[in-house]
C-alpha positions as CSV (number, residue, x, y, z in Angstrom):
1,M,-35.7,220.0,-15.8
2,A,-33.5,221.3,-19.1
3,L,-29.9,221.0,-18.8
4,I,-27.7,223.5,-20.5
5,A,-24.8,222.9,-22.1
6,S,-22.4,224.8,-22.8
7,R,-18.7,225.7,-25.0
8,H,-17.3,226.8,-22.0
9,L,-17.4,223.6,-19.8
10,T,-14.2,221.7,-19.4
11,I,-13.9,218.2,-19.3
12,F,-10.9,215.6,-18.4
13,E,-10.6,212.3,-18.6
14,K,-12.2,210.4,-15.4
15,A,-11.0,207.7,-13.8
16,D,-12.4,205.4,-11.1
17,E,-9.9,206.3,-8.6
18,G,-7.7,208.9,-7.9
19,P,-3.6,208.6,-8.4
20,L,-2.9,208.6,-4.7
21,S,-5.9,206.5,-3.5
22,F,-3.4,204.0,-2.5
23,V,-2.2,206.2,0.5
24,S,-5.6,206.4,2.3
25,S,-5.4,203.5,4.3
26,L,-2.4,205.1,5.5
27,F,-4.1,208.6,6.9
28,V,-7.6,207.0,7.1
29,N,-9.3,204.6,9.8
30,I,-13.1,204.9,8.5
31,V,-16.2,203.0,10.2
32,L,-19.5,203.1,8.6
33,P,-22.7,201.7,9.4
34,A,-23.8,198.3,7.3
35,E,-26.8,200.8,6.0
36,F,-24.6,203.4,4.7
37,S,-24.6,204.3,1.2
38,Y,-23.3,206.9,-0.9
39,T,-26.6,207.1,-3.2
40,Q,-28.9,207.1,0.0
41,R,-31.9,209.4,-0.1
42,G,-35.3,209.6,2.1
43,K,-36.5,210.4,5.1
44,N,-33.7,208.0,6.8
45,N,-30.6,209.8,5.6
46,F,-28.2,210.2,8.6
47,T,-26.1,212.2,7.1
48,G,-27.5,215.8,8.2
49,R,-27.7,216.9,4.6
50,L,-30.8,217.7,2.8
51,E,-32.9,215.5,0.9
52,L,-33.2,216.0,-2.3
53,D,-37.0,217.1,-2.8
54,E,-36.4,219.9,-0.6
55,V,-35.9,224.1,-1.7
56,M,-32.3,225.2,-1.5
57,R,-31.4,228.8,-1.5
58,I,-28.5,230.7,-1.7
59,I,-28.7,232.3,2.0
60,S,-26.8,235.5,1.9
61,G,-24.9,238.3,-0.3
62,V,-26.4,239.6,-4.0
63,F,-27.9,236.4,-4.6
64,G,-29.6,236.0,-1.3
65,G,-32.8,234.6,-1.7
66,R,-32.6,232.7,-5.4
67,A,-33.1,229.2,-5.4
68,I,-30.8,226.5,-6.3
69,Q,-32.2,224.2,-8.9
70,M,-31.7,220.3,-7.8
71,N,-32.1,217.2,-9.5
72,G,-33.3,214.4,-7.4
73,K,-31.8,211.7,-9.8
74,L,-28.5,212.8,-9.7
75,P,-26.2,210.8,-6.8
76,I,-25.7,214.0,-5.0
77,R,-26.4,215.3,-1.8
78,P,-26.0,219.1,-1.2
79,T,-24.6,220.4,2.3
80,S,-27.7,221.3,4.7
81,D,-28.4,225.1,4.5
82,K,-27.8,225.0,8.2
83,A,-24.1,223.2,7.2
84,R,-23.5,225.6,4.7
85,G,-24.1,228.9,6.4
86,A,-22.1,227.9,9.4
87,V,-19.2,227.8,7.2
88,F,-19.5,230.9,5.5
89,S,-20.2,232.5,8.7
90,S,-17.2,231.4,10.0
91,L,-15.0,232.2,7.0
92,A,-17.1,235.9,6.4
93,P,-13.7,237.9,7.0
94,H,-11.9,236.2,4.0
95,I,-14.7,235.9,1.9
96,E,-14.2,239.3,-0.2
97,G,-12.3,239.4,-3.4
98,A,-11.5,235.5,-2.6
99,R,-10.3,232.9,-5.2
100,F,-12.5,229.9,-4.1
101,L,-12.2,226.3,-5.3
102,D,-15.0,223.7,-4.6
103,I,-14.1,220.2,-5.1
104,C,-17.1,217.6,-5.6
105,A,-19.0,220.3,-6.5
106,G,-22.7,218.8,-6.5
107,T,-25.1,221.3,-6.9
108,G,-22.5,224.1,-6.9
109,A,-24.1,225.7,-3.6
110,M,-21.3,226.4,-1.9
111,G,-19.4,228.4,-4.9
112,L,-22.6,230.2,-5.7
113,E,-23.0,231.2,-2.1
114,A,-19.4,232.1,-2.2
115,L,-19.6,234.5,-5.5
116,S,-22.9,236.0,-3.7
117,R,-20.7,236.6,-1.0
118,G,-17.9,238.7,-2.8
119,A,-15.4,236.0,-3.6
120,L,-13.5,236.8,-7.0
121,L,-13.6,233.7,-8.7
122,V,-15.1,230.6,-8.0
123,K,-13.9,227.2,-9.6
124,A,-15.8,224.4,-8.9
125,I,-14.7,220.4,-9.7
126,E,-17.2,218.0,-10.1
127,R,-16.8,214.3,-11.9
128,S,-20.6,213.9,-13.0
129,Q,-21.5,215.7,-16.6
130,E,-25.1,215.9,-15.5
131,A,-24.1,217.3,-12.0
132,A,-21.6,219.7,-14.1
133,Q,-24.9,220.9,-16.1
134,L,-26.7,221.6,-13.2
135,I,-24.2,223.6,-11.9
136,M,-23.9,225.5,-15.0
137,A,-27.7,226.1,-15.0
138,N,-27.7,227.4,-11.8
139,R,-24.6,229.4,-12.8
140,Q,-26.9,230.6,-15.7
141,A,-29.6,231.6,-13.8
142,L,-27.9,234.4,-11.6
143,G,-26.2,235.7,-15.1
144,T,-23.0,234.8,-14.1
145,T,-20.4,233.6,-16.6
146,D,-17.4,231.2,-16.5
147,A,-15.1,234.3,-16.1
148,S,-16.0,234.5,-12.7
149,F,-17.3,230.7,-12.0
150,E,-15.5,227.8,-14.0
151,V,-16.7,224.2,-13.8
152,I,-14.5,221.4,-14.8
153,V,-15.2,218.0,-15.1
154,G,-13.4,215.0,-14.0
155,E,-11.9,213.4,-11.4
156,F,-10.3,215.5,-8.4
157,G,-7.0,212.8,-8.5
158,K,-6.6,214.1,-12.1
159,I,-7.7,217.9,-11.7
160,L,-6.0,219.3,-8.6
161,P,-2.0,218.3,-10.5
162,R,-3.5,220.7,-13.2
163,L,-4.2,223.5,-11.1
164,E,-0.8,223.7,-10.4
165,G,0.3,227.1,-10.2
166,E,-2.6,228.5,-9.2
167,S,-3.5,229.5,-5.3
168,F,-7.2,229.7,-3.5
169,D,-7.7,231.5,-0.5
170,I,-10.4,229.0,0.2
171,I,-11.1,225.3,-0.6
172,F,-14.3,223.3,0.3
173,A,-13.9,220.1,-0.5
174,D,-17.2,217.4,0.1
175,P,-15.8,213.9,-1.4
176,P,-18.0,211.0,-1.3
177,Y,-18.3,209.2,2.2
178,G,-16.2,206.6,3.3
179,K,-13.1,205.8,0.4
180,G,-10.3,208.1,2.3
181,Y,-10.9,211.0,0.1
182,P,-10.6,213.5,2.2
183,S,-7.0,213.0,3.2
184,E,-6.2,212.3,-0.4
185,I,-7.6,216.0,-0.9
186,L,-5.3,217.2,1.9
187,I,-2.3,215.5,0.5
188,L,-2.6,216.7,-3.2
189,V,-3.5,220.3,-1.6
190,G,-0.5,220.5,-0.1
191,L,1.7,218.7,-2.4
192,H,0.5,220.9,-5.7
193,S,0.7,224.5,-3.2
194,L,-2.8,225.3,-4.2
195,L,-4.1,226.8,-0.8
196,A,-2.6,230.7,-0.3
197,P,-0.3,231.2,2.5
198,G,-2.8,232.3,5.3
199,G,-5.9,230.4,3.2
200,H,-8.3,227.9,4.4
201,L,-9.5,224.9,3.7
202,V,-13.0,223.2,4.7
203,I,-13.5,219.5,4.2
204,E,-16.9,217.9,4.7
205,H,-17.0,214.2,5.8
206,F,-18.9,211.5,7.7
207,T,-18.2,212.1,11.4
208,K,-16.7,208.6,12.1
209,E,-14.0,209.4,9.1
210,Q,-10.7,210.2,10.9
211,V,-8.8,212.5,8.5
212,L,-5.2,213.2,9.7
213,V,-3.1,215.9,8.1
214,A,0.2,215.1,6.3
215,P,3.1,216.4,7.5
216,G,3.3,220.0,6.3
217,S,1.9,223.6,7.0
218,L,-1.9,222.5,7.2
219,R,-3.1,222.8,10.5
220,L,-6.4,221.4,11.6
221,T,-7.8,224.6,13.7
222,R,-11.4,223.0,15.2
223,T,-14.0,220.3,13.9
224,K,-18.3,221.1,14.1
225,K,-20.7,218.0,13.6
226,Y,-24.1,218.5,12.1
227,G,-25.6,214.9,12.8
228,Q,-23.5,212.6,11.1
229,T,-21.5,215.1,8.9
230,Q,-18.5,216.7,10.2
231,M,-16.7,220.2,9.1
232,S,-13.0,219.8,9.6
233,F,-11.1,223.2,9.2
234,F,-7.6,223.6,8.2
235,I,-5.6,226.6,7.8
236,L,-2.1,227.4,5.8
237,D,0.0,228.9,8.2
238,Q,2.2,231.7,7.0
239,Q,5.8,231.1,6.8
240,E,7.9,233.2,9.4
241,V,10.8,235.0,6.9
242,P,13.7,234.7,8.9
243,E,15.1,238.5,10.3
244,G,17.9,240.1,7.4
245,A,16.5,237.2,4.6
246,K,15.1,239.4,1.3
């Protein structure tokens, strides 16, 4: 598979750990099987995700049915079509015209699905340059550009603070399992006000990874399990304006 480079690729310095990695132990209690591995593939994959030799397609919208290119050599495991479809079905009333942020984007399938279903803008954060090039190849195959789908390469712990001042209606995050990243993402999203009032945040994580919400207006509304994968849905409550306030 040819990987397509682009002068619009935004690259930030990589780091082994995000700046708030020290908080992970405060917010997460993780119990993983001894055989667990983020890069584990094959028929013994118990995470509820697709094996990388399976065909992925955009499920619905203007690009519905179009194939999503994959690369089995990359250490990424895309969200299954079933889970992806369920997430977007639950968010359906909020997608049209939305600003969508995809954290740890992998193949870019979630962002491509959002764009297909009417999102106004997608930003995808991916630490692997090779995976980012795969996202751009998928983006180009659909005829979209960085004007509507921007790919940012780097660790989310460095990128999210630099997005302060922007707000997103929907944020989806699928970080590596077993590293405490879900709670770190919650903290960074809240700290830098990245979610618009009334906005939705969905985090995909291992079922035994307990994700606690930092104090603030982010509220866990529900969870959904797919095998050993869990989707946790959060909403940013809209601040009530006191009567008589301007």
